[in-house]
NULO-617493 format. One record per residue: residue number from 1; residue in one letter; x, y, z of N, C-alpha, C in turn. Coordinates in nm, 4 decimals, always signed. Example, Ala and Ser with C-alpha at 12.3 -4.5 7.8 and 13.67 -1.06 7.14 Angstrom:
<pts>
[pt 1, "A", [+1.3190, -0.5690, +0.7800], [+1.2300, -0.4500, +0.7800], [+1.3200, -0.3300, +0.7800]];
[pt 2, "S", [+1.2850, -0.2250, +0.7080], [+1.3670, -0.1060, +0.7140], [+1.2900, +0.0030, +0.7870]];
</pts>
This chain:
<pts>
[pt 1, "M", [+1.2268, -0.1421, -0.5749], [+1.2360, -0.2755, -0.5663], [+1.0988, -0.3403, -0.5707]];
[pt 2, "K", [+1.0821, -0.4543, -0.6240], [+0.9553, -0.5248, -0.6290], [+0.9677, -0.6644, -0.5747]];
[pt 3, "L", [+0.8572, -0.7257, -0.5439], [+0.8628, -0.8644, -0.4899], [+0.7778, -0.9652, -0.5617]];
[pt 4, "T", [+0.8232, -1.0773, -0.5823], [+0.7470, -1.1846, -0.6541], [+0.6546, -1.2456, -0.5489]];
[pt 5, "L", [+0.5257, -1.2547, -0.5865], [+0.4302, -1.3190, -0.5069], [+0.3679, -1.4120, -0.5989]];
[pt 6, "S", [+0.3977, -1.5483, -0.5528], [+0.3419, -1.6586, -0.6450], [+0.2080, -1.6893, -0.6081]];
[pt 7, "V", [+0.1629, -1.6824, -0.4804], [+0.0305, -1.7270, -0.4487], [-0.0288, -1.6385, -0.3349]];
[pt 8, "L", [-0.1068, -1.5373, -0.3827], [-0.1581, -1.4542, -0.2805], [-0.2962, -1.4030, -0.3322]];
[pt 9, "T", [-0.3889, -1.3891, -0.2292], [-0.5106, -1.3122, -0.2475], [-0.5358, -1.2259, -0.1315]];
[pt 10, "L", [-0.6247, -1.1430, -0.1339], [-0.6584, -1.0450, -0.0343], [-0.7720, -1.0873, +0.0516]];
[pt 11, "T", [-0.7589, -1.0809, +0.1834], [-0.8635, -1.0899, +0.2764], [-0.8699, -0.9707, +0.3642]];
[pt 12, "L", [-0.9877, -0.9031, +0.3627], [-1.0123, -0.7830, +0.4599], [-1.0659, -0.8276, +0.5867]];
[pt 13, "I", [-0.9950, -0.8093, +0.6931], [-1.0494, -0.8467, +0.8194], [-1.0330, -0.7303, +0.9189]];
[pt 14, "S", [-0.9126, -0.6746, +0.9350], [-0.8966, -0.5617, +1.0223], [-0.8049, -0.4651, +0.9636]];
[pt 15, "G", [-0.8584, -0.3890, +0.8588], [-0.7823, -0.2986, +0.7797], [-0.7603, -0.3639, +0.6443]];
[pt 16, "S", [-0.6665, -0.3070, +0.5771], [-0.6459, -0.3595, +0.4294], [-0.5435, -0.4730, +0.4384]];
[pt 17, "L", [-0.5837, -0.5888, +0.4043], [-0.5133, -0.7171, +0.4352], [-0.4863, -0.8091, +0.3139]];
[pt 18, "L", [-0.3800, -0.8855, +0.3344], [-0.3620, -0.9925, +0.2246], [-0.3401, -1.1311, +0.3036]];
[pt 19, "L", [-0.3724, -1.2350, +0.2393], [-0.3559, -1.3663, +0.2954], [-0.3212, -1.4660, +0.1921]];
[pt 20, "P", [-0.2022, -1.5429, +0.2130], [-0.1665, -1.6439, +0.1123], [-0.2748, -1.7452, +0.0914]];
[pt 21, "I", [-0.3013, -1.7809, -0.0288], [-0.3975, -1.8849, -0.0520], [-0.3414, -1.9811, -0.1521]];
[pt 22, "E", [-0.3579, -2.1130, -0.1325], [-0.3034, -2.2120, -0.2233], [-0.3788, -2.2050, -0.3518]];
[pt 23, "G", [-0.3041, -2.2300, -0.4604], [-0.3614, -2.2599, -0.5908], [-0.4018, -2.1354, -0.6726]];
[pt 24, "I", [-0.3814, -2.0168, -0.6282], [-0.3997, -1.8950, -0.6996], [-0.2694, -1.8285, -0.7246]];
[pt 25, "N", [-0.2466, -1.8188, -0.8639], [-0.1143, -1.7530, -0.8932], [-0.1360, -1.6023, -0.9382]];
[pt 26, "K", [-0.1856, -1.5332, -0.8417], [-0.2106, -1.3897, -0.8632], [-0.1583, -1.3078, -0.7548]];
[pt 27, "Q", [-0.1317, -1.1828, -0.7816], [-0.0771, -1.0897, -0.6914], [-0.2011, -1.0290, -0.6159]];
[pt 28, "A", [-0.1889, -0.9877, -0.4908], [-0.3012, -0.9233, -0.4284], [-0.2535, -0.8046, -0.3495]];
[pt 29, "I", [-0.3519, -0.7073, -0.3513], [-0.3306, -0.5842, -0.2879], [-0.4526, -0.5449, -0.2043]];
[pt 30, "A", [-0.4328, -0.4434, -0.1122], [-0.5364, -0.4171, -0.0129], [-0.6712, -0.3697, -0.0657]];
[pt 31, "S", [-0.7754, -0.3856, -0.0069], [-0.9076, -0.3500, -0.0498], [-0.9461, -0.2216, +0.0324]];
[pt 32, "E", [-1.0043, -0.1284, -0.0331], [-1.0512, -0.0123, +0.0377], [-1.1961, +0.0056, +0.0232]];
[pt 33, "G", [-1.2731, -0.0968, -0.0320], [-1.4148, -0.0680, -0.0670], [-1.5120, -0.1513, +0.0296]];
[pt 34, "T", [-1.4626, -0.2120, +0.1357], [-1.5517, -0.2988, +0.2113], [-1.5863, -0.2224, +0.3456]];
[pt 35, "T", [-1.6890, -0.2784, +0.4122], [-1.7257, -0.2145, +0.5317], [-1.6939, -0.3118, +0.6445]];
[pt 36, "P", [-1.6878, -0.2566, +0.7807], [-1.6579, -0.3376, +0.8912], [-1.7500, -0.4583, +0.8976]];
[pt 37, "E", [-1.8815, -0.4500, +0.8581], [-1.9686, -0.5510, +0.8619], [-1.9407, -0.6714, +0.7657]];
[pt 38, "T", [-1.8634, -0.6428, +0.6660], [-1.8301, -0.7387, +0.5648], [-1.7524, -0.8449, +0.6121]];
[pt 39, "P", [-1.7830, -0.9764, +0.5832], [-1.6980, -1.0831, +0.6289], [-1.5677, -1.0908, +0.5475]];
[pt 40, "P", [-1.4563, -1.1596, +0.5877], [-1.3433, -1.1663, +0.5115], [-1.3693, -1.2121, +0.3644]];
[pt 41, "T", [-1.3117, -1.1503, +0.2754], [-1.3270, -1.1646, +0.1300], [-1.1899, -1.1839, +0.0623]];
[pt 42, "E", [-1.1827, -1.2769, -0.0295], [-1.0684, -1.3003, -0.1102], [-1.0686, -1.2006, -0.2244]];
[pt 43, "L", [-0.9590, -1.1333, -0.2615], [-0.9591, -1.0339, -0.3654], [-0.8316, -1.0527, -0.4515]];
[pt 44, "P", [-0.8294, -1.1457, -0.5401], [-0.7082, -1.1626, -0.6201], [-0.6768, -1.0454, -0.7084]];
[pt 45, "V", [-0.5505, -1.0171, -0.7347], [-0.5075, -0.9131, -0.8312], [-0.3979, -0.9779, -0.9155]];
[pt 46, "T", [-0.3916, -0.9295, -1.0430], [-0.3399, -0.9983, -1.1425], [-0.2030, -0.9454, -1.2098]];
[pt 47, "S", [-0.1428, -0.8564, -1.1485], [-0.0158, -0.7975, -1.2127], [+0.1130, -0.8543, -1.1529]];
[pt 48, "P", [+0.1957, -0.9361, -1.2382], [+0.3167, -0.9835, -1.1793], [+0.4070, -0.8852, -1.1350]];
[pt 49, "V", [+0.4948, -0.9156, -1.0347], [+0.6077, -0.8253, -0.9863], [+0.7323, -0.8963, -0.9864]];
[pt 50, "E", [+0.8456, -0.8174, -0.9812], [+0.9757, -0.8823, -0.9849], [+1.0189, -0.9111, -0.8454]];
[pt 51, "E", [+1.1068, -1.0225, -0.8238], [+1.1730, -1.0454, -0.6984], [+1.2852, -0.9627, -0.6671]];
[pt 52, "A", [+1.3071, -0.9203, -0.5491], [+1.4188, -0.8403, -0.5079], [+1.4572, -0.8702, -0.3689]];
[pt 53, "A", [+1.5487, -0.9801, -0.3686], [+1.6015, -1.0345, -0.2282], [+1.6889, -0.9292, -0.1766]];
[pt 54, "I", [+1.7689, -0.8492, -0.2605], [+1.8633, -0.7563, -0.2124], [+1.8295, -0.6175, -0.2781]];
[pt 55, "P", [+1.8062, -0.5238, -0.1920], [+1.7868, -0.3913, -0.2532], [+1.8939, -0.3391, -0.3382]];
[pt 56, "T", [+1.8655, -0.2801, -0.4448], [+1.9686, -0.2279, -0.5393], [+1.9384, -0.0745, -0.5621]];
[pt 57, "A", [+2.0272, -0.0056, -0.6049], [+2.0122, +0.1365, -0.6301], [+1.9174, +0.1555, -0.7505]];
[pt 58, "P", [+1.8464, +0.2735, -0.7485], [+1.7682, +0.2960, -0.8661], [+1.8438, +0.3209, -0.9858]];
[pt 59, "E", [+1.7862, +0.3152, -1.1053], [+1.8521, +0.3239, -1.2351], [+1.8783, +0.4762, -1.2570]];
[pt 60, "N", [+1.8008, +0.5623, -1.1968], [+1.8342, +0.7073, -1.2087], [+1.9052, +0.7538, -1.0973]];
[pt 61, "N", [+1.9410, +0.8870, -1.1053], [+2.0290, +0.9448, -1.0006], [+1.9430, +1.0049, -0.8917]];
[pt 62, "Q", [+1.8187, +0.9656, -0.8742], [+1.7406, +1.0290, -0.7684], [+1.7818, +0.9767, -0.6288]];
[pt 63, "T", [+1.7649, +1.0718, -0.5368], [+1.7987, +1.0387, -0.3948], [+1.7044, +0.9366, -0.3380]];
[pt 64, "L", [+1.7517, +0.8404, -0.2768], [+1.6674, +0.7382, -0.2150], [+1.6481, +0.7735, -0.0651]];
[pt 65, "A", [+1.5344, +0.7345, -0.0175], [+1.4872, +0.7631, +0.1170], [+1.5699, +0.6665, +0.2125]];
[pt 66, "T", [+1.5950, +0.6997, +0.3376], [+1.6517, +0.6145, +0.4305], [+1.5450, +0.5693, +0.5257]];
[pt 67, "H", [+1.4393, +0.6464, +0.5483], [+1.3197, +0.6017, +0.6127], [+1.1980, +0.6840, +0.5825]];
[pt 68, "V", [+1.0858, +0.6409, +0.6200], [+0.9543, +0.7081, +0.6102], [+0.8784, +0.7236, +0.7378]];
[pt 69, "V", [+0.8146, +0.8355, +0.7614], [+0.7484, +0.8619, +0.8898], [+0.6002, +0.8966, +0.8475]];
[pt 70, "L", [+0.5100, +0.8196, +0.8975], [+0.3659, +0.8604, +0.8827], [+0.3205, +0.9180, +1.0094]];
[pt 71, "N", [+0.2787, +1.0416, +1.0127], [+0.2290, +1.1108, +1.1297], [+0.0828, +1.1017, +1.1098]];
[pt 72, "L", [+0.0132, +1.0115, +1.1899], [-0.1350, +0.9943, +1.1785], [-0.2138, +1.1239, +1.2247]];
[pt 73, "K", [-0.1715, +1.1892, +1.3223], [-0.2313, +1.3038, +1.3691], [-0.2369, +1.4150, +1.2667]];
[pt 74, "E", [-0.1171, +1.4353, +1.2001], [-0.1036, +1.5344, +1.0880], [-0.1764, +1.4816, +0.9640]];
[pt 75, "R", [-0.1832, +1.3491, +0.9491], [-0.2279, +1.2887, +0.8199], [-0.1361, +1.3230, +0.7067]];
[pt 76, "R", [-0.0071, +1.3041, +0.7366], [+0.0995, +1.3359, +0.6439], [+0.2114, +1.2364, +0.6554]];
[pt 77, "V", [+0.2696, +1.2036, +0.5338], [+0.3758, +1.1119, +0.5428], [+0.5006, +1.1933, +0.5037]];
[pt 78, "Y", [+0.6127, +1.1742, +0.5759], [+0.7460, +1.2387, +0.5516], [+0.8462, +1.1491, +0.5071]];
[pt 79, "V", [+0.9172, +1.1797, +0.4009], [+1.0169, +1.0938, +0.3459], [+1.1562, +1.1631, +0.3777]];
[pt 80, "Y", [+1.2419, +1.0747, +0.4532], [+1.3682, +1.1293, +0.4914], [+1.4846, +1.0629, +0.4194]];
[pt 81, "Q", [+1.5897, +1.1344, +0.4051], [+1.7213, +1.0793, +0.3762], [+1.8052, +1.1259, +0.4903]];
[pt 82, "D", [+1.8477, +1.0335, +0.5783], [+1.9089, +1.0463, +0.7036], [+1.8193, +1.1478, +0.7909]];
[pt 83, "D", [+1.8671, +1.2659, +0.8274], [+1.7762, +1.3443, +0.9111], [+1.7162, +1.4673, +0.8329]];
[pt 84, "Q", [+1.7162, +1.4570, +0.6991], [+1.6630, +1.5630, +0.6063], [+1.5389, +1.5192, +0.5384]];
[pt 85, "V", [+1.4294, +1.5996, +0.5580], [+1.2987, +1.5657, +0.4865], [+1.3243, +1.5993, +0.3363]];
[pt 86, "I", [+1.3049, +1.5041, +0.2590], [+1.3215, +1.5143, +0.1151], [+1.1881, +1.5258, +0.0291]];
[pt 87, "A", [+1.0763, +1.4860, +0.1001], [+0.9470, +1.4959, +0.0469], [+0.8368, +1.4666, +0.1586]];
[pt 88, "N", [+0.7264, +1.5280, +0.1397], [+0.6092, +1.4997, +0.2277], [+0.4754, +1.5101, +0.1591]];
[pt 89, "Y", [+0.3833, +1.4373, +0.1997], [+0.2540, +1.4200, +0.1252], [+0.1472, +1.4174, +0.2322]];
[pt 90, "R", [+0.0350, +1.4794, +0.1904], [-0.0986, +1.4717, +0.2680], [-0.1529, +1.3400, +0.2329]];
[pt 91, "V", [-0.2147, +1.2652, +0.3274], [-0.2706, +1.1405, +0.3047], [-0.3985, +1.1137, +0.3731]];
[pt 92, "A", [-0.4698, +1.0075, +0.3501], [-0.5935, +0.9664, +0.4087], [-0.5564, +0.8391, +0.4845]];
[pt 93, "I", [-0.6062, +0.8286, +0.6052], [-0.5638, +0.7113, +0.6889], [-0.6940, +0.6323, +0.7259]];
[pt 94, "G", [-0.6731, +0.5346, +0.7950], [-0.7776, +0.4470, +0.8614], [-0.8752, +0.5099, +0.9479]];
[pt 95, "R", [-1.0032, +0.4747, +0.9155], [-1.1122, +0.5369, +0.9897], [-1.1301, +0.4671, +1.1319]];
[pt 96, "P", [-1.2096, +0.5261, +1.2145], [-1.2367, +0.4645, +1.3470], [-1.2867, +0.3243, +1.3327]];
[pt 97, "G", [-1.2256, +0.2267, +1.4170], [-1.2567, +0.0903, +1.4078], [-1.1732, +0.0219, +1.2985]];
[pt 98, "W", [-1.1009, +0.0897, +1.2119], [-1.0150, +0.0324, +1.1134], [-0.8896, +0.1129, +1.1091]];
[pt 99, "E", [-0.8424, +0.1621, +1.2262], [-0.7174, +0.2425, +1.2289], [-0.5944, +0.1902, +1.1576]];
[pt 100, "T", [-0.5231, +0.2774, +1.0997], [-0.3935, +0.2394, +1.0429], [-0.3030, +0.2010, +1.1655]];
[pt 101, "P", [-0.2373, +0.0923, +1.1546], [-0.1586, +0.0382, +1.2759], [-0.0448, +0.1281, +1.3035]];
[pt 102, "K", [-0.0135, +0.1557, +1.4282], [+0.1062, +0.2252, +1.4631], [+0.2177, +0.1298, +1.4976]];
[pt 103, "G", [+0.3415, +0.1656, +1.4798], [+0.4657, +0.0971, +1.5098], [+0.5667, +0.1222, +1.4042]];
[pt 104, "N", [+0.6710, +0.0385, +1.4252], [+0.7922, +0.0341, +1.3267], [+0.7846, -0.0790, +1.2281]];
[pt 105, "F", [+0.7794, -0.0389, +1.1030], [+0.7628, -0.1425, +0.9969], [+0.8731, -0.1229, +0.9015]];
[pt 106, "S", [+0.8616, -0.1921, +0.7856], [+0.9517, -0.1600, +0.6660], [+0.8751, -0.1918, +0.5394]];
[pt 107, "V", [+0.9121, -0.1363, +0.4268], [+0.8585, -0.1747, +0.3033], [+0.8863, -0.3082, +0.2696]];
[pt 108, "I", [+0.7793, -0.3910, +0.2331], [+0.7855, -0.5341, +0.2181], [+0.7321, -0.5659, +0.0823]];
[pt 109, "Q", [+0.6635, -0.4764, +0.0191], [+0.6062, -0.5161, -0.1094], [+0.5762, -0.3963, -0.1917]];
[pt 110, "M", [+0.6023, -0.3990, -0.3231], [+0.5922, -0.2876, -0.4128], [+0.5299, -0.3301, -0.5458]];
[pt 111, "V", [+0.4264, -0.2677, -0.5881], [+0.3606, -0.3124, -0.7063], [+0.3131, -0.1911, -0.7976]];
[pt 112, "E", [+0.3480, -0.1962, -0.9309], [+0.3062, -0.0991, -1.0184], [+0.1710, -0.1315, -1.0808]];
[pt 113, "D", [+0.0782, -0.0434, -1.1035], [-0.0480, -0.0640, -1.1633], [-0.1280, -0.1885, -1.0989]];
[pt 114, "P", [-0.1531, -0.1810, -0.9699], [-0.2239, -0.3007, -0.9114], [-0.3671, -0.2974, -0.9523]];
[pt 115, "Q", [-0.4220, -0.4221, -0.9465], [-0.5684, -0.4364, -0.9895], [-0.6431, -0.4841, -0.8553]];
[pt 116, "W", [-0.7632, -0.4650, -0.8468], [-0.8473, -0.4833, -0.7363], [-0.9819, -0.5699, -0.7818]];
[pt 117, "K", [-1.0039, -0.6784, -0.7110], [-1.1271, -0.7543, -0.7460], [-1.2310, -0.7119, -0.6376]];
[pt 118, "N", [-1.3500, -0.6690, -0.6934], [-1.4613, -0.6175, -0.6061], [-1.5165, -0.7530, -0.5212]];
[pt 119, "P", [-1.5196, -0.7422, -0.3881], [-1.5573, -0.8622, -0.3130], [-1.7057, -0.8922, -0.3312]];
[pt 120, "W", [-1.7928, -0.7944, -0.3739], [-1.9303, -0.8144, -0.3828], [-1.9850, -0.8610, -0.5298]];
[pt 121, "N", [-1.9200, -0.8186, -0.6355], [-1.9656, -0.8502, -0.7610], [-1.8594, -0.9272, -0.8466]];
[pt 122, "G", [-1.7384, -0.9353, -0.7940], [-1.6247, -1.0148, -0.8513], [-1.5590, -0.9464, -0.9678]];
[pt 123, "R", [-1.5992, -0.8247, -0.9985], [-1.5437, -0.7516, -1.1139], [-1.3982, -0.7127, -1.0677]];
[pt 124, "V", [-1.3091, -0.7279, -1.1721], [-1.1658, -0.6828, -1.1481], [-1.1457, -0.5432, -1.2175]];
[pt 125, "S", [-1.0935, -0.4549, -1.1259], [-1.0725, -0.3294, -1.1850], [-0.9556, -0.3151, -1.2792]];
[pt 126, "A", [-0.9621, -0.2345, -1.3835], [-0.8572, -0.2141, -1.4728], [-0.7519, -0.1375, -1.3991]];
[pt 127, "P", [-0.6145, -0.1710, -1.4289], [-0.5068, -0.0937, -1.3620], [-0.5133, +0.0474, -1.4190]];
[pt 128, "G", [-0.4496, +0.1296, -1.3291], [-0.4469, +0.2672, -1.3693], [-0.5064, +0.3709, -1.2662]];
[pt 129, "P", [-0.5091, +0.4982, -1.2953], [-0.5476, +0.6017, -1.2064], [-0.6826, +0.5874, -1.1484]];
[pt 130, "N", [-0.7799, +0.5203, -1.2205], [-0.9110, +0.5020, -1.1654], [-0.9383, +0.3798, -1.0884]];
[pt 131, "S", [-0.8322, +0.2930, -1.0735], [-0.8437, +0.1658, -0.9953], [-0.8688, +0.2055, -0.8483]];
[pt 132, "P", [-0.9393, +0.1442, -0.7656], [-0.9491, +0.1695, -0.6293], [-0.8146, +0.1801, -0.5575]];
[pt 133, "L", [-0.7090, +0.1063, -0.6155], [-0.5763, +0.1059, -0.5532], [-0.4891, +0.2119, -0.6346]];
[pt 134, "G", [-0.5391, +0.2875, -0.7238], [-0.4555, +0.3797, -0.7880], [-0.3438, +0.3198, -0.8664]];
[pt 135, "E", [-0.2286, +0.3906, -0.8825], [-0.1334, +0.3444, -0.9818], [-0.0060, +0.2729, -0.9117]];
[pt 136, "R", [-0.0071, +0.2755, -0.7723], [+0.1025, +0.2093, -0.7029], [+0.0530, +0.1555, -0.5704]];
[pt 137, "W", [+0.1227, +0.0466, -0.5281], [+0.1089, -0.0109, -0.3898], [+0.2342, -0.0409, -0.3261]];
[pt 138, "I", [+0.2489, +0.0135, -0.1952], [+0.3703, -0.0064, -0.1285], [+0.3292, -0.0553, +0.0017]];
[pt 139, "G", [+0.3446, -0.1921, +0.0160], [+0.2976, -0.2677, +0.1485], [+0.4111, -0.2444, +0.2559]];
[pt 140, "F", [+0.3683, -0.2169, +0.3758], [+0.4743, -0.2009, +0.4943], [+0.4323, -0.2783, +0.6164]];
[pt 141, "S", [+0.3229, -0.3276, +0.6237], [+0.2897, -0.3993, +0.7510], [+0.2286, -0.5395, +0.7104]];
[pt 142, "R", [+0.2804, -0.6338, +0.7803], [+0.2265, -0.7598, +0.7616], [+0.2212, -0.8282, +0.9027]];
[pt 143, "E", [+0.0950, -0.8610, +0.9409], [+0.0683, -0.9356, +1.0601], [-0.0084, -1.0584, +1.0422]];
[pt 144, "G", [+0.0558, -1.1631, +1.0674], [-0.0188, -1.2955, +1.0326], [-0.0502, -1.3149, +0.8901]];
[pt 145, "G", [+0.0419, -1.2702, +0.8117], [+0.0291, -1.2787, +0.6558], [-0.0682, -1.1728, +0.6050]];
[pt 146, "K", [-0.1094, -1.0753, +0.6749], [-0.1991, -0.9727, +0.6310], [-0.1237, -0.8446, +0.6083]];
[pt 147, "Y", [-0.1513, -0.7578, +0.5069], [-0.0702, -0.6466, +0.4696], [-0.1535, -0.5158, +0.4778]];
[pt 148, "V", [-0.0825, -0.4076, +0.5082], [-0.1372, -0.2764, +0.5047], [-0.0324, -0.1986, +0.4282]];
[pt 149, "G", [-0.0763, -0.0877, +0.3464], [+0.0217, -0.0122, +0.2792], [-0.0224, +0.1191, +0.2267]];
[pt 150, "F", [+0.0698, +0.1870, +0.1619], [+0.0315, +0.3143, +0.0859], [-0.0159, +0.2744, -0.0503]];
[pt 151, "H", [-0.1101, +0.3473, -0.0960], [-0.1611, +0.3220, -0.2346], [-0.2415, +0.4514, -0.2910]];
[pt 152, "G", [-0.2406, +0.4536, -0.4251], [-0.3103, +0.5677, -0.4965], [-0.4550, +0.5561, -0.4699]];
[pt 153, "T", [-0.5258, +0.6479, -0.5300], [-0.6781, +0.6415, -0.5247], [-0.7345, +0.7404, -0.6202]];
[pt 154, "P", [-0.8428, +0.6944, -0.6730], [-0.9113, +0.7971, -0.7679], [-0.9833, +0.9081, -0.6927]];
[pt 155, "G", [-1.0080, +0.8831, -0.5550], [-1.0797, +0.9742, -0.4656], [-0.9777, +1.0673, -0.4046]];
[pt 156, "E", [-0.9076, +1.1428, -0.4789], [-0.8099, +1.2336, -0.4180], [-0.8701, +1.3366, -0.3188]];
[pt 157, "H", [-0.9931, +1.3623, -0.3343], [-1.0560, +1.4604, -0.2391], [-1.0640, +1.4189, -0.0934]];
[pt 158, "V", [-1.0291, +1.2965, -0.0666], [-1.0321, +1.2494, +0.0824], [-0.8960, +1.2712, +0.1492]];
[pt 159, "M", [-0.8084, +1.3254, +0.0834], [-0.6718, +1.3528, +0.1585], [-0.7055, +1.4255, +0.2786]];
[pt 160, "G", [-0.6350, +1.3899, +0.3903], [-0.6544, +1.4622, +0.5244], [-0.7622, +1.4009, +0.6007]];
[pt 161, "Q", [-0.8259, +1.2984, +0.5579], [-0.9382, +1.2342, +0.6296], [-0.9102, +1.0992, +0.6749]];
[pt 162, "A", [-0.9878, +1.0562, +0.7710], [-0.9721, +0.9149, +0.8204], [-1.0939, +0.8332, +0.7593]];
[pt 163, "V", [-1.0672, +0.7719, +0.6398], [-1.1706, +0.7106, +0.5651], [-1.1388, +0.5646, +0.5189]];
[pt 164, "S", [-1.0142, +0.5193, +0.5291], [-0.9853, +0.3859, +0.4663], [-0.9998, +0.2838, +0.5666]];
[pt 165, "H", [-0.9739, +0.1463, +0.5291], [-0.9862, +0.0277, +0.6202], [-0.8415, -0.0053, +0.6723]];
[pt 166, "G", [-0.7601, +0.0957, +0.6938], [-0.6312, +0.0815, +0.7532], [-0.5280, +0.1226, +0.6567]];
[pt 167, "C", [-0.5429, +0.1275, +0.5389], [-0.4351, +0.1585, +0.4387], [-0.4178, +0.3096, +0.4447]];
[pt 168, "V", [-0.3095, +0.3573, +0.3727], [-0.2838, +0.4952, +0.3617], [-0.3089, +0.5371, +0.2168]];
[pt 169, "R", [-0.4137, +0.6072, +0.1864], [-0.4339, +0.6534, +0.0592], [-0.3622, +0.7802, +0.0295]];
[pt 170, "M", [-0.3110, +0.7766, -0.1027], [-0.2368, +0.8984, -0.1491], [-0.2839, +0.9436, -0.2835]];
[pt 171, "R", [-0.2609, +1.0671, -0.3249], [-0.2927, +1.1138, -0.4583], [-0.1901, +1.0193, -0.5462]];
[pt 172, "N", [-0.2550, +0.9925, -0.6662], [-0.1729, +0.9044, -0.7604], [-0.0359, +0.9616, -0.7853]];
[pt 173, "R", [-0.0251, +1.0925, -0.8079], [+0.1079, +1.1512, -0.8458], [+0.2047, +1.1410, -0.7348]];
[pt 174, "D", [+0.1360, +1.1538, -0.6033], [+0.2266, +1.1499, -0.4885], [+0.2828, +1.0027, -0.4558]];
[pt 175, "V", [+0.1902, +0.8999, -0.4689], [+0.2301, +0.7582, -0.4459], [+0.3324, +0.7219, -0.5583]];
[pt 176, "K", [+0.3097, +0.7705, -0.6782], [+0.4224, +0.7379, -0.7759], [+0.5535, +0.7995, -0.7422]];
[pt 177, "E", [+0.5519, +0.9190, -0.6922], [+0.6823, +0.9775, -0.6614], [+0.7455, +0.9050, -0.5410]];
[pt 178, "L", [+0.6673, +0.8782, -0.4366], [+0.7039, +0.7926, -0.3148], [+0.7690, +0.6559, -0.3592]];
[pt 179, "Y", [+0.6996, +0.6008, -0.4544], [+0.7473, +0.4710, -0.5101], [+0.8850, +0.4792, -0.5629]];
[pt 180, "E", [+0.9215, +0.5848, -0.6259], [+1.0506, +0.6040, -0.6794], [+1.1531, +0.6354, -0.5750]];
[pt 181, "L", [+1.1089, +0.6789, -0.4555], [+1.2125, +0.7117, -0.3456], [+1.2323, +0.6005, -0.2513]];
[pt 182, "V", [+1.1568, +0.4956, -0.2433], [+1.1727, +0.3943, -0.1533], [+1.2106, +0.2682, -0.2208]];
[pt 183, "Q", [+1.2479, +0.1621, -0.1371], [+1.2648, +0.0271, -0.1866], [+1.2356, -0.0623, -0.0803]];
[pt 184, "N", [+1.2325, -0.1929, -0.1014], [+1.2047, -0.2906, -0.0102], [+1.3120, -0.2889, +0.1179]];
[pt 185, "G", [+1.2641, -0.2948, +0.2337], [+1.3527, -0.2781, +0.3443], [+1.3562, -0.1484, +0.4062]];
[pt 186, "I", [+1.3169, -0.0406, +0.3451], [+1.3296, +0.0926, +0.4011], [+1.2218, +0.0898, +0.5226]];
[pt 187, "P", [+1.2828, +0.1486, +0.6375], [+1.1896, +0.1627, +0.7525], [+1.0665, +0.2522, +0.7365]];
[pt 188, "V", [+0.9536, +0.2049, +0.7914], [+0.8342, +0.2947, +0.7843], [+0.7901, +0.3033, +0.9288]];
[pt 189, "I", [+0.7972, +0.4166, +0.9926], [+0.7487, +0.4464, +1.1243], [+0.6053, +0.5147, +1.1149]];
[pt 190, "V", [+0.5126, +0.4503, +1.1875], [+0.3847, +0.5011, +1.1910], [+0.3603, +0.5547, +1.3340]];
[pt 191, "Q", [+0.3290, +0.6715, +1.3563], [+0.3110, +0.7343, +1.4857], [+0.1939, +0.8200, +1.4952]];
</pts>
């Protein structure tokens, strides 16, 4: 499932975040390239997504997840259908001072081939496996209009580490697989 975002840009304040901004018709995804000393920065992203008010079944016959559990201590995400683990992935999480938020969330945003605008030089990354956001974005936390989510990364060597600004980095192949297993509304439990 995907979500139409008519007016969004990203602002990094406490983790990987998004903030609606008037007058910009671009999609936004979390940033992973700023430091805690960096002031909030708008980061527009340019790939349109589809609206999905009501979740629908996937076009293939693949099993859909009923919920996702992110175990921060293990640095692993588990995908469940009912009480059965159907997939699990090693991930990188938020570093000290930029911890991935704990709690009960749900998938609220899904984007294929997200783009990222560098807050320092204004360059927009090309979509794809070498983008700082990798090949997929799955947003699950929104607090005050700010988002945190799962996304791919070209730095796949960081799996198992606490290195992000709150988001959950995954290998591109893993986040693409996860993207096919979830849909908007699926519960995400971070513990």
